[in-house]
Legacy VTK file of the C-alpha trace (Angstrom):
# vtk DataFile Version 3.0
C-alpha trace
ASCII
DATASET POLYDATA
POINTS 401 float
-11.428 61.552 127.418
-11.130 58.865 130.066
-10.299 60.439 133.512
-7.272 58.165 134.028
-5.971 59.073 130.563
-6.375 62.763 131.365
-4.414 62.459 134.599
-1.716 60.456 132.833
-1.280 63.202 130.228
-1.120 65.873 132.934
1.643 63.926 134.683
3.782 64.357 131.561
3.747 68.101 132.260
4.846 67.622 135.869
1.369 68.630 137.044
0.441 66.455 140.025
-2.932 64.782 139.910
-3.368 63.549 143.464
-3.620 65.383 146.789
-0.543 63.630 148.190
1.583 64.417 145.134
3.775 67.484 144.729
2.274 70.482 142.892
4.133 72.263 140.140
6.062 74.527 142.521
7.605 71.505 144.249
8.882 69.821 141.107
12.646 70.646 141.073
12.982 70.881 137.291
10.069 73.281 136.908
9.461 76.841 138.074
6.060 78.540 138.394
7.613 82.000 138.123
7.319 82.380 134.299
3.666 81.274 134.494
2.997 83.687 137.332
4.482 86.519 135.263
2.050 85.721 132.455
-0.882 85.703 134.891
0.189 89.037 136.345
0.377 90.523 132.861
-3.067 89.141 131.995
-4.663 90.627 135.122
-2.946 93.973 134.546
-4.021 93.973 130.908
-7.685 93.508 131.844
-7.506 95.896 134.807
-8.611 93.296 137.366
-6.998 92.277 140.668
-7.060 88.489 140.262
-5.674 85.987 137.798
-4.820 82.276 137.815
-3.666 79.434 135.627
-5.874 76.466 136.393
-5.050 72.841 135.680
-8.160 70.692 135.599
-7.608 67.052 136.542
-10.155 64.243 136.583
-11.550 65.431 139.915
-9.855 68.696 140.889
-8.928 72.175 139.816
-5.365 73.121 140.743
-4.130 76.701 140.548
-0.468 76.386 139.522
0.099 80.138 139.258
-1.920 82.908 140.860
-1.937 86.703 141.296
-3.976 88.494 143.946
-4.825 85.259 145.774
-2.960 82.261 147.135
-2.906 79.327 144.717
-5.240 76.622 145.913
-7.168 73.479 145.051
-10.877 72.897 144.760
-13.065 70.097 143.497
-13.733 69.994 139.787
-17.445 70.251 140.555
-16.977 73.654 142.250
-14.653 74.998 139.562
-15.997 77.704 137.254
-13.396 76.982 134.586
-14.231 73.268 134.470
-17.673 74.156 133.093
-16.307 75.946 130.022
-12.632 75.052 129.492
-13.450 72.232 127.032
-15.654 74.479 124.875
-12.727 75.398 122.640
-13.578 79.087 122.949
-12.831 81.949 125.292
-15.451 82.759 127.901
-16.098 86.377 128.964
-18.842 87.106 131.522
-19.346 90.731 132.719
-21.461 89.605 135.704
-21.293 85.925 136.680
-24.226 86.293 139.111
-26.504 86.836 136.107
-25.132 83.971 134.019
-27.092 80.695 134.430
-23.860 78.674 134.084
-22.292 80.306 137.145
-25.029 81.980 139.216
-25.215 79.070 141.703
-21.456 78.408 141.785
-19.876 78.765 145.267
-17.214 81.074 143.784
-20.056 83.440 142.837
-22.597 83.037 145.644
-20.201 84.054 148.397
-19.737 80.568 149.807
-16.099 80.578 148.546
-15.865 83.972 146.821
-18.047 86.617 145.214
-16.819 86.660 141.609
-18.605 89.012 139.246
-16.434 89.662 136.189
-14.970 86.403 134.858
-12.931 85.624 131.736
-11.074 82.442 130.841
-9.193 81.085 127.835
-8.612 77.328 127.333
-4.975 76.164 127.468
-5.044 73.885 124.447
-1.890 72.154 123.260
-1.025 71.642 119.564
-2.230 68.040 119.916
-5.679 69.219 121.023
-5.314 68.337 124.709
-6.784 71.030 126.978
-4.712 71.341 130.148
-6.893 73.910 131.879
-7.383 77.647 131.525
-5.920 81.095 131.950
-8.482 82.928 134.042
-8.865 86.549 135.228
-11.681 87.781 137.454
-12.893 90.474 139.812
-15.474 90.983 142.542
-16.951 93.824 140.505
-18.466 93.816 137.041
-16.315 94.654 134.019
-16.454 94.586 130.228
-13.064 94.114 128.520
-12.565 95.416 125.013
-12.090 93.169 122.014
-8.411 94.090 121.949
-8.027 93.036 125.591
-9.684 89.710 124.850
-7.345 89.143 121.900
-4.308 89.837 124.089
-5.649 87.453 126.736
-5.757 84.692 124.117
-2.185 85.479 123.070
-1.023 85.172 126.684
-2.842 81.844 126.982
-0.917 80.549 123.968
2.310 81.693 125.620
1.333 79.780 128.754
0.815 76.646 126.670
4.258 77.047 125.144
5.806 77.285 128.627
3.965 74.152 129.741
5.067 72.318 126.590
8.658 73.349 127.302
8.316 72.014 130.837
6.939 68.766 129.457
9.911 68.327 127.116
12.309 69.155 129.956
10.803 66.410 132.095
10.917 63.956 129.198
14.583 64.736 128.533
15.468 64.422 132.211
13.676 61.083 132.389
15.419 59.838 129.243
18.800 61.015 130.556
18.267 59.172 133.831
17.310 55.997 131.969
20.374 56.245 129.712
22.667 56.730 132.701
21.153 53.746 134.484
21.420 51.641 131.329
25.050 52.641 130.794
25.884 51.814 134.398
24.325 48.364 134.050
26.120 47.742 130.753
29.432 48.821 132.251
28.883 46.559 135.241
28.025 43.649 132.953
31.047 44.269 130.722
33.322 44.440 133.741
31.964 41.200 135.200
32.226 39.316 131.908
35.739 40.546 131.138
36.876 39.681 134.651
35.362 36.178 134.442
36.898 35.516 131.028
40.342 36.758 131.920
41.085 33.833 134.269
40.416 30.994 131.778
42.176 32.901 128.992
45.275 33.452 131.132
45.325 29.730 131.942
45.031 28.861 128.251
47.929 31.159 127.364
50.016 29.522 130.065
49.479 26.098 128.500
50.265 27.554 125.060
53.609 28.831 126.363
54.333 25.412 127.885
53.492 23.807 124.532
55.856 26.182 122.735
58.661 25.177 125.113
58.037 21.469 124.469
57.855 21.686 120.676
60.862 22.051 118.406
60.865 25.285 116.411
60.759 23.393 113.117
57.703 21.395 114.090
54.445 22.499 112.351
52.769 22.782 115.760
55.166 25.566 116.715
53.519 27.878 114.203
50.071 26.920 115.492
51.096 27.661 119.067
52.467 31.005 117.947
49.202 31.932 116.203
47.114 30.806 119.163
49.327 32.758 121.549
49.159 35.942 119.468
45.370 35.733 119.177
45.040 34.974 122.876
47.161 37.946 123.878
45.089 40.224 121.627
41.941 38.900 123.287
43.462 39.425 126.735
44.350 43.022 125.822
40.754 43.537 124.679
39.415 42.169 127.969
41.750 44.446 129.921
40.439 47.434 127.939
36.815 46.414 128.500
37.481 46.021 132.214
39.174 49.411 132.292
36.250 50.989 130.434
33.777 49.559 132.941
35.759 50.925 135.888
36.636 54.387 134.625
34.409 57.347 135.377
33.147 56.064 138.716
33.830 57.762 142.036
36.566 60.378 141.774
39.367 61.057 144.238
40.210 64.617 143.249
43.624 65.986 144.155
45.815 68.899 143.094
48.232 67.441 140.541
50.933 68.606 138.166
50.280 67.941 134.494
53.996 67.577 133.832
54.424 65.034 136.637
51.545 62.932 135.309
53.012 63.207 131.795
56.330 61.915 133.162
54.553 58.887 134.625
52.868 58.258 131.274
56.195 58.505 129.441
57.684 55.965 131.835
54.705 53.623 131.365
55.091 53.724 127.586
58.900 53.633 127.486
59.236 57.148 126.088
61.619 59.923 126.999
60.081 63.216 128.126
61.432 66.661 127.395
62.388 69.115 124.633
63.610 67.307 121.534
62.054 64.017 122.646
59.064 62.307 121.092
56.959 63.466 124.051
57.076 66.898 125.641
54.806 68.515 128.208
54.068 71.898 129.719
53.305 72.142 133.410
49.917 73.104 134.768
48.119 72.628 138.056
44.680 71.030 138.004
42.303 69.330 140.426
41.371 65.899 139.096
41.544 62.232 139.944
45.283 61.623 139.332
44.888 57.931 138.446
42.174 58.629 135.910
44.110 61.567 134.409
47.096 59.259 134.020
44.933 56.691 132.207
43.446 59.386 129.984
46.831 60.784 128.950
48.277 57.302 128.519
45.505 56.358 126.096
45.898 59.555 124.087
49.694 59.324 123.911
49.541 55.593 123.069
47.179 56.389 120.194
49.664 58.913 118.862
52.485 56.347 119.134
50.411 53.656 117.411
49.354 55.813 114.460
52.417 57.855 113.375
52.789 59.493 110.016
55.233 57.738 107.661
56.374 61.153 106.416
57.798 62.671 109.623
59.342 61.833 112.948
56.750 61.485 115.708
56.252 64.450 118.012
53.660 64.641 120.817
53.030 67.793 122.852
50.927 67.994 126.028
49.841 71.522 126.931
47.073 73.289 128.763
45.381 76.550 129.627
43.628 77.613 132.822
41.053 80.348 133.481
37.925 80.930 135.563
36.015 78.452 133.355
38.369 75.632 134.334
41.302 73.843 132.731
41.740 72.616 129.171
44.383 69.989 128.412
45.547 69.379 124.840
47.453 66.368 123.525
48.684 67.198 120.016
50.518 64.807 117.712
51.801 65.025 114.137
50.665 61.547 113.178
48.317 60.172 110.526
45.404 62.271 111.735
41.692 61.471 111.668
39.320 62.585 108.925
36.737 65.178 110.071
33.836 62.807 109.402
35.398 60.157 111.673
36.360 62.310 114.674
33.085 61.928 116.539
32.629 58.281 115.602
35.997 57.111 116.968
35.037 58.365 120.417
32.395 55.622 120.652
33.302 52.277 122.253
34.765 49.544 120.008
35.052 51.771 116.931
38.220 51.324 114.864
38.929 52.939 111.503
40.797 49.919 110.102
42.901 51.990 107.710
45.768 50.545 105.749
48.859 50.353 107.917
46.978 50.751 111.198
48.038 48.444 114.005
45.924 46.325 116.300
43.669 47.986 118.846
40.480 47.404 120.819
38.748 50.638 119.853
38.300 51.519 123.533
41.179 53.920 124.255
39.401 57.081 123.138
36.089 55.885 124.605
37.755 55.391 128.004
39.320 58.854 127.784
35.978 60.373 126.887
34.344 58.578 129.813
36.986 59.952 132.209
36.460 63.494 130.893
32.697 63.120 131.316
33.074 61.835 134.877
34.901 65.073 135.702
32.077 67.099 134.148
34.164 67.808 131.057
34.232 67.028 127.360
36.758 65.396 125.042
36.873 66.426 121.395
39.231 65.884 118.463
40.526 68.367 115.941
43.314 68.601 113.388
46.800 69.610 114.479
48.166 72.467 112.353
50.497 70.859 109.833
48.855 67.453 110.193
47.952 65.086 112.974
45.356 64.979 115.723
44.853 67.155 118.785
42.691 65.800 121.610
41.138 68.626 123.620
39.928 67.756 127.121
38.049 70.334 129.198
37.856 70.126 132.983
35.352 72.703 134.295
36.199 74.765 137.356
35.329 73.053 140.622
32.844 75.387 142.288
LINES 1 402
401 0 1 2 3 4 5 6 7 8 9 10 11 12 13 14 15 16 17 18 19 20 21 22 23 24 25 26 27 28 29 30 31 32 33 34 35 36 37 38 39 40 41 42 43 44 45 46 47 48 49 50 51 52 53 54 55 56 57 58 59 60 61 62 63 64 65 66 67 68 69 70 71 72 73 74 75 76 77 78 79 80 81 82 83 84 85 86 87 88 89 90 91 92 93 94 95 96 97 98 99 100 101 102 103 104 105 106 107 108 109 110 111 112 113 114 115 116 117 118 119 120 121 122 123 124 125 126 127 128 129 130 131 132 133 134 135 136 137 138 139 140 141 142 143 144 145 146 147 148 149 150 151 152 153 154 155 156 157 158 159 160 161 162 163 164 165 166 167 168 169 170 171 172 173 174 175 176 177 178 179 180 181 182 183 184 185 186 187 188 189 190 191 192 193 194 195 196 197 198 199 200 201 202 203 204 205 206 207 208 209 210 211 212 213 214 215 216 217 218 219 220 221 222 223 224 225 226 227 228 229 230 231 232 233 234 235 236 237 238 239 240 241 242 243 244 245 246 247 248 249 250 251 252 253 254 255 256 257 258 259 260 261 262 263 264 265 266 267 268 269 270 271 272 273 274 275 276 277 278 279 280 281 282 283 284 285 286 287 288 289 290 291 292 293 294 295 296 297 298 299 300 301 302 303 304 305 306 307 308 309 310 311 312 313 314 315 316 317 318 319 320 321 322 323 324 325 326 327 328 329 330 331 332 333 334 335 336 337 338 339 340 341 342 343 344 345 346 347 348 349 350 351 352 353 354 355 356 357 358 359 360 361 362 363 364 365 366 367 368 369 370 371 372 373 374 375 376 377 378 379 380 381 382 383 384 385 386 387 388 389 390 391 392 393 394 395 396 397 398 399 400
């Protein structure tokens, strides 16, 4: 394997390959403790005082977990494990001073150490890449049993599984960071475009209204102006939603707020009455959130309920919540048309509309904005069926520790 390719593969495991890079213990996502526990078990199993997990780079041996000695770095040329770790087999040497492979090695001659008993097992991944070795040794001769050697190989396989888990963790963290950066750029772009388009569209609608005033209602152009105006206002509403989506979920100004007070503001915004017997009712609950974003979230959820009522019953919307040491959960339950189970996750995505018969106009961004607000608070928004029919939006706000 090409040395650069080897170092590149090791970097996927969070194992630094240069002197000025951080070793495993300094990588925040990774912990050497589970590896050290395996090394300690291996040394105890073989009855020897020393054990290490070695990572062999293109030019170095790095001890990423060690028992009995301090983890260190040496050149690959001086490493004992580098001479045998690619063999594909375990190496057991009762007395390294008598073995021609190791007799002149500085770890044996006394220049660095005086190793006598030495045993190592390659750390080979399922893809065939050998990361390094699990090694146990002593300054006195020893002869482990076959059962001890078998157990040493089992522990080496466990070490590989831990390193593979660390690799996947790093990959997921990298992917998550890239997705967050991409989403931020997309939101910024959407906000800029919607803002830039809103001005010309508003001007166009102004001229349409002037045209409507100048044209007699019986004139054919009156109908055209009406169609243009309706389409323009729908487009303007869409741009407003896109702009709102791009802005929501940013920096939060958390305050202690009353759920019932925010619900009253939402009712006023939507022209609804609030209280028992009204279309909208709300319990009271104290929570620590961004009040403006909570208001937007509730407004979107209540507006959805208003826009998609059931033709079989009078609309009722109930806002409630529960609080415990986990945090606060807010529920907005309606008795409207409801959402089929297979569509509940899909409608939370931006610009997704079900387009069912009888459904009104919408941008498909209301639920996506609400979900974004919940996520910005560290919470989750989900949908479920209201008993008796309808949809209940469940929004969790974790405790602020």
